[in-house]
C-alpha positions as CSV (number, residue, x, y, z in Angstrom):
1,Q,2.2,-1.3,19.5
2,V,0.7,-1.7,16.1
3,Q,1.4,-4.6,13.8
4,L,0.8,-4.6,10.1
5,V,0.5,-7.6,7.9
6,E,0.5,-7.3,4.0
7,S,-0.7,-9.9,1.5
8,G,-1.5,-10.1,-2.2
9,G,1.8,-9.6,-3.9
10,G,3.1,-11.8,-6.8
11,L,4.2,-12.0,-10.3
12,V,1.9,-10.5,-13.1
13,Q,2.3,-9.7,-16.7
14,P,2.3,-6.1,-17.9
15,G,-1.2,-4.8,-18.2
16,G,-2.3,-7.1,-15.5
17,S,-3.8,-6.4,-12.0
18,L,-3.1,-7.2,-8.4
19,R,-4.8,-6.4,-5.2
20,L,-2.8,-5.8,-2.0
21,S,-4.2,-6.0,1.5
22,C,-2.8,-4.8,4.8
23,A,-4.5,-5.6,8.1
24,A,-3.6,-3.6,11.2
25,S,-3.8,-4.9,14.8
26,G,-2.8,-3.8,18.2
27,S,-3.2,-0.4,19.8
28,I,-4.6,1.6,16.9
29,R,-5.7,5.2,17.3
30,S,-9.0,5.9,15.6
31,I,-7.6,8.9,13.7
32,N,-4.9,7.7,11.4
33,A,-3.8,7.4,7.8
34,M,-3.1,4.1,6.2
35,G,-1.3,3.8,2.9
36,W,1.4,2.2,0.7
37,Y,5.0,2.9,-0.1
38,R,7.3,0.9,-2.5
39,Q,11.0,0.3,-2.9
40,A,12.7,-1.0,-6.0
41,P,16.1,-2.5,-6.0
42,G,18.8,0.3,-5.7
43,K,16.2,3.1,-5.2
44,Q,14.7,4.9,-2.2
45,R,11.4,4.0,-0.8
46,E,8.7,6.2,-2.4
47,F,5.1,7.1,-1.6
48,V,2.4,5.4,-3.5
49,A,-1.0,6.2,-2.0
50,R,-2.7,7.0,1.3
51,M,-6.2,7.3,2.7
52,S,-7.0,8.9,6.1
53,S,-9.6,7.6,8.4
54,D,-12.0,10.3,7.1
55,R,-11.3,9.0,3.6
56,N,-9.2,11.7,2.2
57,T,-6.9,10.2,-0.4
58,N,-3.5,11.0,-2.0
59,Y,-1.8,9.3,-4.9
60,A,1.7,9.5,-6.4
61,D,1.4,11.0,-9.9
62,S,3.0,7.8,-11.3
63,V,0.0,5.7,-10.2
64,K,-2.9,8.1,-10.6
65,G,-5.6,6.6,-12.8
66,R,-4.2,3.0,-12.3
67,F,-4.2,2.3,-8.6
68,T,-7.0,2.7,-6.2
69,I,-6.8,2.8,-2.4
70,S,-9.6,1.8,-0.2
71,R,-10.1,0.9,3.5
72,D,-12.4,-0.9,5.8
73,N,-12.2,1.0,9.2
74,A,-14.1,-1.8,11.0
75,K,-11.5,-4.3,9.9
76,N,-8.5,-1.9,10.2
77,T,-7.6,-2.9,6.8
78,V,-6.4,-1.0,3.7
79,Y,-6.4,-2.2,0.2
80,L,-4.5,-1.3,-3.0
81,Q,-6.0,-2.2,-6.3
82,M,-3.4,-2.1,-9.0
83,N,-4.5,-2.1,-12.6
84,S,-2.6,-1.6,-15.9
85,L,0.6,-2.6,-14.2
86,K,3.9,-1.7,-15.8
87,P,7.4,-3.2,-15.4
88,E,8.4,0.0,-13.5
89,D,5.8,-0.9,-10.8
90,T,8.0,-3.8,-9.8
91,A,9.1,-3.2,-6.2
92,A,8.5,-4.4,-2.6
93,Y,5.3,-2.7,-1.4
94,Y,5.1,-1.6,2.3
95,C,2.1,-0.9,4.2
96,N,2.2,2.2,6.5
97,L,0.0,3.5,9.3
98,F,0.6,7.0,10.6
99,D,-1.4,7.9,13.7
100,Y,-0.1,11.5,13.9
101,Y,2.3,10.4,16.5
102,R,4.5,7.8,14.8
103,D,4.8,5.7,11.7
104,Y,4.3,1.8,11.6
105,W,5.5,-0.4,8.8
106,G,4.7,-3.8,7.5
107,Q,7.2,-6.3,6.4
108,G,6.6,-5.8,2.7
109,T,5.2,-7.8,-0.1
110,Q,6.9,-8.2,-3.4
111,V,5.2,-7.2,-6.7
112,T,6.9,-8.2,-9.9
113,V,5.6,-7.1,-13.4
114,S,7.2,-9.1,-16.1
115,S,6.4,-11.0,-19.2
């Protein structure tokens, strides 16, 4: 099994920045993709960003140029640097690990962008 623990959420003003972290532990396959999804109240969970173990990256169009994903393979940790935050970025952010067999999810961390 794989466990994912997120941290770094909080309340920030529009235009501000936050950095999310997600640490994975357990039986982790070396070939995997780690990333982030988010879910706002009343909406479906949506893809935000993902980085594979060989560092290929994908971003949702809504966050390109504002969010940057990175990972430390030695620590099995993925990060999401979020800049120029907007009120529409408000959501619960979930860490995801896909090892090409199944998905694993964290418990979520809340990001609220409000003045």
